[in-house]
mmCIF file of the N, C-alpha and C atoms, coordinates in Angstrom:
data_MODEL
# 
_entry.id   MODEL 
# 
loop_
_atom_site.group_PDB 
_atom_site.id 
_atom_site.type_symbol 
_atom_site.label_atom_id 
_atom_site.label_alt_id 
_atom_site.label_comp_id 
_atom_site.label_asym_id 
_atom_site.label_entity_id 
_atom_site.label_seq_id 
_atom_site.pdbx_PDB_ins_code 
_atom_site.Cartn_x 
_atom_site.Cartn_y 
_atom_site.Cartn_z 
_atom_site.occupancy 
_atom_site.B_iso_or_equiv 
_atom_site.pdbx_formal_charge 
_atom_site.auth_seq_id 
_atom_site.auth_comp_id 
_atom_site.auth_asym_id 
_atom_site.auth_atom_id 
_atom_site.pdbx_PDB_model_num 
ATOM 1   N N  . MET A 1 1  ? 0.860   -1.187 0.053  1.00 0.00 ? 1  MET A N  1 
ATOM 2   C CA . MET A 1 1  ? 0.059   0.021  0.037  1.00 0.00 ? 1  MET A CA 1 
ATOM 3   C C  . MET A 1 1  ? 0.886   1.257  0.062  1.00 0.00 ? 1  MET A C  1 
ATOM 4   N N  . GLU A 1 2  ? 0.664   2.149  -0.937 1.00 0.00 ? 2  GLU A N  1 
ATOM 5   C CA . GLU A 1 2  ? 1.372   3.363  -1.025 1.00 0.00 ? 2  GLU A CA 1 
ATOM 6   C C  . GLU A 1 2  ? 0.878   4.465  -0.121 1.00 0.00 ? 2  GLU A C  1 
ATOM 7   N N  . ARG A 1 3  ? 1.707   4.936  0.784  1.00 0.00 ? 3  ARG A N  1 
ATOM 8   C CA . ARG A 1 3  ? 1.263   6.088  1.698  1.00 0.00 ? 3  ARG A CA 1 
ATOM 9   C C  . ARG A 1 3  ? 1.316   7.394  1.058  1.00 0.00 ? 3  ARG A C  1 
ATOM 10  N N  . LYS A 1 4  ? 0.370   8.208  1.379  1.00 0.00 ? 4  LYS A N  1 
ATOM 11  C CA . LYS A 1 4  ? 0.319   9.642  0.947  1.00 0.00 ? 4  LYS A CA 1 
ATOM 12  C C  . LYS A 1 4  ? 0.889   10.476 2.077  1.00 0.00 ? 4  LYS A C  1 
ATOM 13  N N  . TYR A 1 5  ? 1.791   11.241 1.859  1.00 0.00 ? 5  TYR A N  1 
ATOM 14  C CA . TYR A 1 5  ? 2.328   12.118 2.855  1.00 0.00 ? 5  TYR A CA 1 
ATOM 15  C C  . TYR A 1 5  ? 1.871   13.567 2.577  1.00 0.00 ? 5  TYR A C  1 
ATOM 16  N N  . ASP A 1 6  ? 1.609   14.326 3.618  1.00 0.00 ? 6  ASP A N  1 
ATOM 17  C CA . ASP A 1 6  ? 1.307   15.785 3.352  1.00 0.00 ? 6  ASP A CA 1 
ATOM 18  C C  . ASP A 1 6  ? 2.579   16.588 3.123  1.00 0.00 ? 6  ASP A C  1 
ATOM 19  N N  . ALA A 1 7  ? 3.674   16.216 3.660  1.00 0.00 ? 7  ALA A N  1 
ATOM 20  C CA . ALA A 1 7  ? 4.945   16.886 3.290  1.00 0.00 ? 7  ALA A CA 1 
ATOM 21  C C  . ALA A 1 7  ? 6.095   15.886 3.621  1.00 0.00 ? 7  ALA A C  1 
ATOM 22  N N  . THR A 1 8  ? 7.210   16.100 2.949  1.00 0.00 ? 8  THR A N  1 
ATOM 23  C CA . THR A 1 8  ? 8.409   15.265 3.170  1.00 0.00 ? 8  THR A CA 1 
ATOM 24  C C  . THR A 1 8  ? 9.593   16.244 3.191  1.00 0.00 ? 8  THR A C  1 
ATOM 25  N N  . TYR A 1 9  ? 10.412  16.096 4.206  1.00 0.00 ? 9  TYR A N  1 
ATOM 26  C CA . TYR A 1 9  ? 11.545  16.971 4.367  1.00 0.00 ? 9  TYR A CA 1 
ATOM 27  C C  . TYR A 1 9  ? 12.711  15.987 4.452  1.00 0.00 ? 9  TYR A C  1 
ATOM 28  N N  . HIS A 1 10 ? 13.830  16.516 3.855  1.00 0.00 ? 10 HIS A N  1 
ATOM 29  C CA . HIS A 1 10 ? 15.133  15.907 3.852  1.00 0.00 ? 10 HIS A CA 1 
ATOM 30  C C  . HIS A 1 10 ? 16.080  16.721 4.685  1.00 0.00 ? 10 HIS A C  1 
ATOM 31  N N  . LEU A 1 11 ? 16.532  16.170 5.811  1.00 0.00 ? 11 LEU A N  1 
ATOM 32  C CA . LEU A 1 11 ? 17.310  16.939 6.769  1.00 0.00 ? 11 LEU A CA 1 
ATOM 33  C C  . LEU A 1 11 ? 18.635  16.099 6.980  1.00 0.00 ? 11 LEU A C  1 
ATOM 34  N N  . GLY A 1 12 ? 19.598  16.509 6.220  1.00 0.00 ? 12 GLY A N  1 
ATOM 35  C CA . GLY A 1 12 ? 20.886  15.715 6.178  1.00 0.00 ? 12 GLY A CA 1 
ATOM 36  C C  . GLY A 1 12 ? 20.622  14.316 5.769  1.00 0.00 ? 12 GLY A C  1 
ATOM 37  N N  . ASN A 1 13 ? 20.913  13.238 6.584  1.00 0.00 ? 13 ASN A N  1 
ATOM 38  C CA . ASN A 1 13 ? 20.702  11.855 6.154  1.00 0.00 ? 13 ASN A CA 1 
ATOM 39  C C  . ASN A 1 13 ? 19.306  11.370 6.539  1.00 0.00 ? 13 ASN A C  1 
ATOM 40  N N  . THR A 1 14 ? 18.431  12.299 7.021  1.00 0.00 ? 14 THR A N  1 
ATOM 41  C CA . THR A 1 14 ? 17.227  11.940 7.598  1.00 0.00 ? 14 THR A CA 1 
ATOM 42  C C  . THR A 1 14 ? 16.102  12.380 6.756  1.00 0.00 ? 14 THR A C  1 
ATOM 43  N N  . VAL A 1 15 ? 15.063  11.465 6.488  1.00 0.00 ? 15 VAL A N  1 
ATOM 44  C CA . VAL A 1 15 ? 13.845  11.862 5.750  1.00 0.00 ? 15 VAL A CA 1 
ATOM 45  C C  . VAL A 1 15 ? 12.797  11.871 6.731  1.00 0.00 ? 15 VAL A C  1 
ATOM 46  N N  . VAL A 1 16 ? 12.022  12.978 6.756  1.00 0.00 ? 16 VAL A N  1 
ATOM 47  C CA . VAL A 1 16 ? 10.857  13.048 7.717  1.00 0.00 ? 16 VAL A CA 1 
ATOM 48  C C  . VAL A 1 16 ? 9.575   13.281 6.873  1.00 0.00 ? 16 VAL A C  1 
ATOM 49  N N  . HIS A 1 17 ? 8.711   12.286 7.055  1.00 0.00 ? 17 HIS A N  1 
ATOM 50  C CA . HIS A 1 17 ? 7.356   12.394 6.344  1.00 0.00 ? 17 HIS A CA 1 
ATOM 51  C C  . HIS A 1 17 ? 6.329   12.800 7.296  1.00 0.00 ? 17 HIS A C  1 
ATOM 52  N N  . VAL A 1 18 ? 5.565   13.823 6.935  1.00 0.00 ? 18 VAL A N  1 
ATOM 53  C CA . VAL A 1 18 ? 4.528   14.337 7.783  1.00 0.00 ? 18 VAL A CA 1 
ATOM 54  C C  . VAL A 1 18 ? 3.175   13.938 7.255  1.00 0.00 ? 18 VAL A C  1 
ATOM 55  N N  . VAL A 1 19 ? 2.407   13.314 8.191  1.00 0.00 ? 19 VAL A N  1 
ATOM 56  C CA . VAL A 1 19 ? 1.008   12.798 7.867  1.00 0.00 ? 19 VAL A CA 1 
ATOM 57  C C  . VAL A 1 19 ? 0.065   13.522 8.662  1.00 0.00 ? 19 VAL A C  1 
ATOM 58  N N  . ALA A 1 20 ? -0.974  14.134 8.016  1.00 0.00 ? 20 ALA A N  1 
ATOM 59  C CA . ALA A 1 20 ? -1.955  14.858 8.687  1.00 0.00 ? 20 ALA A CA 1 
ATOM 60  C C  . ALA A 1 20 ? -2.965  13.928 9.241  1.00 0.00 ? 20 ALA A C  1 
ATOM 61  N N  . PRO A 1 21 ? -3.743  14.294 10.375 1.00 0.00 ? 21 PRO A N  1 
ATOM 62  C CA . PRO A 1 21 ? -4.739  13.508 10.792 1.00 0.00 ? 21 PRO A CA 1 
ATOM 63  C C  . PRO A 1 21 ? -5.911  13.471 9.733  1.00 0.00 ? 21 PRO A C  1 
ATOM 64  N N  . PRO A 1 22 ? -6.779  12.327 9.749  1.00 0.00 ? 22 PRO A N  1 
ATOM 65  C CA . PRO A 1 22 ? -7.891  12.252 8.930  1.00 0.00 ? 22 PRO A CA 1 
ATOM 66  C C  . PRO A 1 22 ? -8.905  13.472 9.259  1.00 0.00 ? 22 PRO A C  1 
ATOM 67  N N  . PRO A 1 23 ? -9.682  13.780 8.347  1.00 0.00 ? 23 PRO A N  1 
ATOM 68  C CA . PRO A 1 23 ? -10.805 14.720 8.632  1.00 0.00 ? 23 PRO A CA 1 
ATOM 69  C C  . PRO A 1 23 ? -11.659 14.225 9.709  1.00 0.00 ? 23 PRO A C  1 
ATOM 70  N N  . MET A 1 24 ? -12.065 15.093 10.689 1.00 0.00 ? 24 MET A N  1 
ATOM 71  C CA . MET A 1 24 ? -12.909 14.656 11.776 1.00 0.00 ? 24 MET A CA 1 
ATOM 72  C C  . MET A 1 24 ? -13.746 15.884 12.364 1.00 0.00 ? 24 MET A C  1 
ATOM 73  N N  . THR A 1 25 ? -14.686 15.538 13.044 1.00 0.00 ? 25 THR A N  1 
ATOM 74  C CA . THR A 1 25 ? -15.536 16.615 13.567 1.00 0.00 ? 25 THR A CA 1 
ATOM 75  C C  . THR A 1 25 ? -14.950 17.097 14.881 1.00 0.00 ? 25 THR A C  1 
ATOM 76  N N  . GLU A 1 26 ? -15.471 18.284 15.263 1.00 0.00 ? 26 GLU A N  1 
ATOM 77  C CA . GLU A 1 26 ? -14.966 18.920 16.528 1.00 0.00 ? 26 GLU A CA 1 
ATOM 78  C C  . GLU A 1 26 ? -15.180 17.981 17.714 1.00 0.00 ? 26 GLU A C  1 
ATOM 79  N N  . ALA A 1 27 ? -16.383 17.250 17.698 1.00 0.00 ? 27 ALA A N  1 
ATOM 80  C CA . ALA A 1 27 ? -16.660 16.263 18.749 1.00 0.00 ? 27 ALA A CA 1 
ATOM 81  C C  . ALA A 1 27 ? -15.675 15.187 18.799 1.00 0.00 ? 27 ALA A C  1 
ATOM 82  N N  . GLU A 1 28 ? -15.190 14.717 17.658 1.00 0.00 ? 28 GLU A N  1 
ATOM 83  C CA . GLU A 1 28 ? -14.123 13.687 17.599 1.00 0.00 ? 28 GLU A CA 1 
ATOM 84  C C  . GLU A 1 28 ? -12.863 14.200 18.179 1.00 0.00 ? 28 GLU A C  1 
ATOM 85  N N  . LYS A 1 29 ? -12.470 15.416 17.723 1.00 0.00 ? 29 LYS A N  1 
ATOM 86  C CA . LYS A 1 29 ? -11.253 16.091 18.276 1.00 0.00 ? 29 LYS A CA 1 
ATOM 87  C C  . LYS A 1 29 ? -11.312 16.093 19.724 1.00 0.00 ? 29 LYS A C  1 
ATOM 88  N N  . GLU A 1 30 ? -12.352 16.636 20.247 1.00 0.00 ? 30 GLU A N  1 
ATOM 89  C CA . GLU A 1 30 ? -12.459 16.759 21.782 1.00 0.00 ? 30 GLU A CA 1 
ATOM 90  C C  . GLU A 1 30 ? -12.398 15.504 22.495 1.00 0.00 ? 30 GLU A C  1 
ATOM 91  N N  . LYS A 1 31 ? -12.936 14.345 21.903 1.00 0.00 ? 31 LYS A N  1 
ATOM 92  C CA . LYS A 1 31 ? -12.900 13.021 22.492 1.00 0.00 ? 31 LYS A CA 1 
ATOM 93  C C  . LYS A 1 31 ? -11.464 12.619 22.537 1.00 0.00 ? 31 LYS A C  1 
ATOM 94  N N  . ILE A 1 32 ? -10.669 12.784 21.380 1.00 0.00 ? 32 ILE A N  1 
ATOM 95  C CA . ILE A 1 32 ? -9.304  12.456 21.359 1.00 0.00 ? 32 ILE A CA 1 
ATOM 96  C C  . ILE A 1 32 ? -8.456  13.257 22.376 1.00 0.00 ? 32 ILE A C  1 
ATOM 97  N N  . LEU A 1 33 ? -8.730  14.588 22.496 1.00 0.00 ? 33 LEU A N  1 
ATOM 98  C CA . LEU A 1 33 ? -8.035  15.300 23.488 1.00 0.00 ? 33 LEU A CA 1 
ATOM 99  C C  . LEU A 1 33 ? -8.284  14.931 24.913 1.00 0.00 ? 33 LEU A C  1 
ATOM 100 N N  . ARG A 1 34 ? -9.577  14.560 25.242 1.00 0.00 ? 34 ARG A N  1 
ATOM 101 C CA . ARG A 1 34 ? -9.861  14.128 26.556 1.00 0.00 ? 34 ARG A CA 1 
ATOM 102 C C  . ARG A 1 34 ? -9.146  12.826 26.862 1.00 0.00 ? 34 ARG A C  1 
ATOM 103 N N  . GLU A 1 35 ? -9.043  11.922 25.885 1.00 0.00 ? 35 GLU A N  1 
ATOM 104 C CA . GLU A 1 35 ? -8.382  10.659 26.104 1.00 0.00 ? 35 GLU A CA 1 
ATOM 105 C C  . GLU A 1 35 ? -6.906  10.901 26.358 1.00 0.00 ? 35 GLU A C  1 
ATOM 106 N N  . PHE A 1 36 ? -6.338  11.844 25.532 1.00 0.00 ? 36 PHE A N  1 
ATOM 107 C CA . PHE A 1 36 ? -4.858  12.138 25.588 1.00 0.00 ? 36 PHE A CA 1 
ATOM 108 C C  . PHE A 1 36 ? -4.646  12.681 27.066 1.00 0.00 ? 36 PHE A C  1 
ATOM 109 N N  . TYR A 1 37 ? -5.437  13.633 27.570 1.00 0.00 ? 37 TYR A N  1 
ATOM 110 C CA . TYR A 1 37 ? -5.284  14.190 28.899 1.00 0.00 ? 37 TYR A CA 1 
ATOM 111 C C  . TYR A 1 37 ? -5.465  13.136 29.984 1.00 0.00 ? 37 TYR A C  1 
ATOM 112 N N  . ARG A 1 38 ? -6.400  12.226 29.811 1.00 0.00 ? 38 ARG A N  1 
ATOM 113 C CA . ARG A 1 38 ? -6.672  11.213 30.795 1.00 0.00 ? 38 ARG A CA 1 
ATOM 114 C C  . ARG A 1 38 ? -5.494  10.341 30.954 1.00 0.00 ? 38 ARG A C  1 
ATOM 115 N N  . HIS A 1 39 ? -4.863  9.966  29.823 1.00 0.00 ? 39 HIS A N  1 
ATOM 116 C CA . HIS A 1 39 ? -3.598  9.084  29.781 1.00 0.00 ? 39 HIS A CA 1 
ATOM 117 C C  . HIS A 1 39 ? -2.417  9.756  30.373 1.00 0.00 ? 39 HIS A C  1 
ATOM 118 N N  . ALA A 1 40 ? -2.356  11.140 30.069 1.00 0.00 ? 40 ALA A N  1 
ATOM 119 C CA . ALA A 1 40 ? -1.178  11.835 30.538 1.00 0.00 ? 40 ALA A CA 1 
ATOM 120 C C  . ALA A 1 40 ? -1.329  12.004 32.040 1.00 0.00 ? 40 ALA A C  1 
ATOM 121 N N  . TRP A 1 41 ? -2.499  12.279 32.575 1.00 0.00 ? 41 TRP A N  1 
ATOM 122 C CA . TRP A 1 41 ? -2.658  12.389 34.072 1.00 0.00 ? 41 TRP A CA 1 
ATOM 123 C C  . TRP A 1 41 ? -2.400  11.011 34.770 1.00 0.00 ? 41 TRP A C  1 
ATOM 124 N N  . ASN A 1 42 ? -2.794  9.812  34.112 1.00 0.00 ? 42 ASN A N  1 
ATOM 125 C CA . ASN A 1 42 ? -2.562  8.597  34.718 1.00 0.00 ? 42 ASN A CA 1 
ATOM 126 C C  . ASN A 1 42 ? -1.093  8.318  34.699 1.00 0.00 ? 42 ASN A C  1 
ATOM 127 N N  . ALA A 1 43 ? -0.333  8.689  33.682 1.00 0.00 ? 43 ALA A N  1 
ATOM 128 C CA . ALA A 1 43 ? 1.057   8.500  33.759 1.00 0.00 ? 43 ALA A CA 1 
ATOM 129 C C  . ALA A 1 43 ? 1.758   9.431  34.827 1.00 0.00 ? 43 ALA A C  1 
ATOM 130 N N  . TRP A 1 44 ? 1.274   10.574 34.918 1.00 0.00 ? 44 TRP A N  1 
ATOM 131 C CA . TRP A 1 44 ? 1.820   11.538 35.986 1.00 0.00 ? 44 TRP A CA 1 
ATOM 132 C C  . TRP A 1 44 ? 1.503   10.938 37.338 1.00 0.00 ? 44 TRP A C  1 
ATOM 133 N N  . ASN A 1 45 ? 0.385   10.368 37.549 1.00 0.00 ? 45 ASN A N  1 
ATOM 134 C CA . ASN A 1 45 ? 0.005   9.817  38.871 1.00 0.00 ? 45 ASN A CA 1 
ATOM 135 C C  . ASN A 1 45 ? 0.742   8.575  39.193 1.00 0.00 ? 45 ASN A C  1 
ATOM 136 N N  . LEU A 1 46 ? 1.393   7.915  38.235 1.00 0.00 ? 46 LEU A N  1 
ATOM 137 C CA . LEU A 1 46 ? 2.198   6.740  38.487 1.00 0.00 ? 46 LEU A CA 1 
ATOM 138 C C  . LEU A 1 46 ? 3.622   7.105  39.084 1.00 0.00 ? 46 LEU A C  1 
ATOM 139 N N  . LEU A 1 47 ? 3.992   8.349  38.908 1.00 0.00 ? 47 LEU A N  1 
ATOM 140 C CA . LEU A 1 47 ? 5.265   8.812  39.469 1.00 0.00 ? 47 LEU A CA 1 
ATOM 141 C C  . LEU A 1 47 ? 5.119   8.982  40.927 1.00 0.00 ? 47 LEU A C  1 
ATOM 142 N N  . SER A 1 48 ? 6.275   8.806  41.723 1.00 0.00 ? 48 SER A N  1 
ATOM 143 C CA . SER A 1 48 ? 6.291   9.001  43.088 1.00 0.00 ? 48 SER A CA 1 
ATOM 144 C C  . SER A 1 48 ? 6.087   10.547 43.364 1.00 0.00 ? 48 SER A C  1 
ATOM 145 N N  . VAL A 1 49 ? 5.575   10.828 44.627 1.00 0.00 ? 49 VAL A N  1 
ATOM 146 C CA . VAL A 1 49 ? 5.433   12.257 44.988 1.00 0.00 ? 49 VAL A CA 1 
ATOM 147 C C  . VAL A 1 49 ? 6.788   12.952 44.895 1.00 0.00 ? 49 VAL A C  1 
ATOM 148 N N  . GLU A 1 50 ? 7.865   12.286 45.254 1.00 0.00 ? 50 GLU A N  1 
ATOM 149 C CA . GLU A 1 50 ? 9.224   12.909 45.219 1.00 0.00 ? 50 GLU A CA 1 
ATOM 150 C C  . GLU A 1 50 ? 9.582   13.242 43.743 1.00 0.00 ? 50 GLU A C  1 
ATOM 151 N N  . GLU A 1 51 ? 9.263   12.397 42.873 1.00 0.00 ? 51 GLU A N  1 
ATOM 152 C CA . GLU A 1 51 ? 9.595   12.703 41.474 1.00 0.00 ? 51 GLU A CA 1 
ATOM 153 C C  . GLU A 1 51 ? 8.761   13.653 40.810 1.00 0.00 ? 51 GLU A C  1 
ATOM 154 N N  . ARG A 1 52 ? 7.496   13.791 41.234 1.00 0.00 ? 52 ARG A N  1 
ATOM 155 C CA . ARG A 1 52 ? 6.625   14.925 40.701 1.00 0.00 ? 52 ARG A CA 1 
ATOM 156 C C  . ARG A 1 52 ? 7.161   16.198 41.273 1.00 0.00 ? 52 ARG A C  1 
ATOM 157 N N  . LEU A 1 53 ? 7.488   16.266 42.590 1.00 0.00 ? 53 LEU A N  1 
ATOM 158 C CA . LEU A 1 53 ? 8.056   17.492 43.129 1.00 0.00 ? 53 LEU A CA 1 
ATOM 159 C C  . LEU A 1 53 ? 9.350   17.915 42.393 1.00 0.00 ? 53 LEU A C  1 
ATOM 160 N N  . ARG A 1 54 ? 10.271  17.022 42.139 1.00 0.00 ? 54 ARG A N  1 
ATOM 161 C CA . ARG A 1 54 ? 11.532  17.284 41.424 1.00 0.00 ? 54 ARG A CA 1 
ATOM 162 C C  . ARG A 1 54 ? 11.213  17.849 40.055 1.00 0.00 ? 54 ARG A C  1 
ATOM 163 N N  . ILE A 1 55 ? 10.305  17.246 39.262 1.00 0.00 ? 55 ILE A N  1 
ATOM 164 C CA . ILE A 1 55 ? 9.963   17.755 37.976 1.00 0.00 ? 55 ILE A CA 1 
ATOM 165 C C  . ILE A 1 55 ? 9.293   19.154 38.010 1.00 0.00 ? 55 ILE A C  1 
ATOM 166 N N  . ASN A 1 56 ? 8.339   19.388 39.048 1.00 0.00 ? 56 ASN A N  1 
ATOM 167 C CA . ASN A 1 56 ? 7.789   20.614 39.075 1.00 0.00 ? 56 ASN A CA 1 
ATOM 168 C C  . ASN A 1 56 ? 8.853   21.776 39.471 1.00 0.00 ? 56 ASN A C  1 
ATOM 169 N N  . ALA A 1 57 ? 9.717   21.390 40.293 1.00 0.00 ? 57 ALA A N  1 
ATOM 170 C CA . ALA A 1 57 ? 10.851  22.348 40.687 1.00 0.00 ? 57 ALA A CA 1 
ATOM 171 C C  . ALA A 1 57 ? 11.615  22.760 39.421 1.00 0.00 ? 57 ALA A C  1 
ATOM 172 N N  . GLU A 1 58 ? 11.784  21.871 38.461 1.00 0.00 ? 58 GLU A N  1 
ATOM 173 C CA . GLU A 1 58 ? 12.584  22.192 37.274 1.00 0.00 ? 58 GLU A CA 1 
ATOM 174 C C  . GLU A 1 58 ? 11.954  23.264 36.449 1.00 0.00 ? 58 GLU A C  1 
ATOM 175 N N  . TYR A 1 59 ? 10.579  23.358 36.497 1.00 0.00 ? 59 TYR A N  1 
ATOM 176 C CA . TYR A 1 59 ? 9.933   24.326 35.732 1.00 0.00 ? 59 TYR A CA 1 
ATOM 177 C C  . TYR A 1 59 ? 9.383   25.534 36.451 1.00 0.00 ? 59 TYR A C  1 
ATOM 178 N N  . GLU A 1 60 ? 9.741   25.723 37.675 1.00 0.00 ? 60 GLU A N  1 
ATOM 179 C CA . GLU A 1 60 ? 9.298   26.869 38.433 1.00 0.00 ? 60 GLU A CA 1 
ATOM 180 C C  . GLU A 1 60 ? 10.254  28.074 38.130 1.00 0.00 ? 60 GLU A C  1 
# 
């Protein structure tokens, strides 16, 4: 199956293909974002309290 790319960049010895997401409704986008945030918070909550505090301190 031939893939269609929205853009292709040649950076030195690296080829980067950019693929745009398929067309979707605003409701579908919101659902995907909610899932993304839910998984991100789950990952964050798996860290120890000490690790979360260390990471927060780096960005203050």
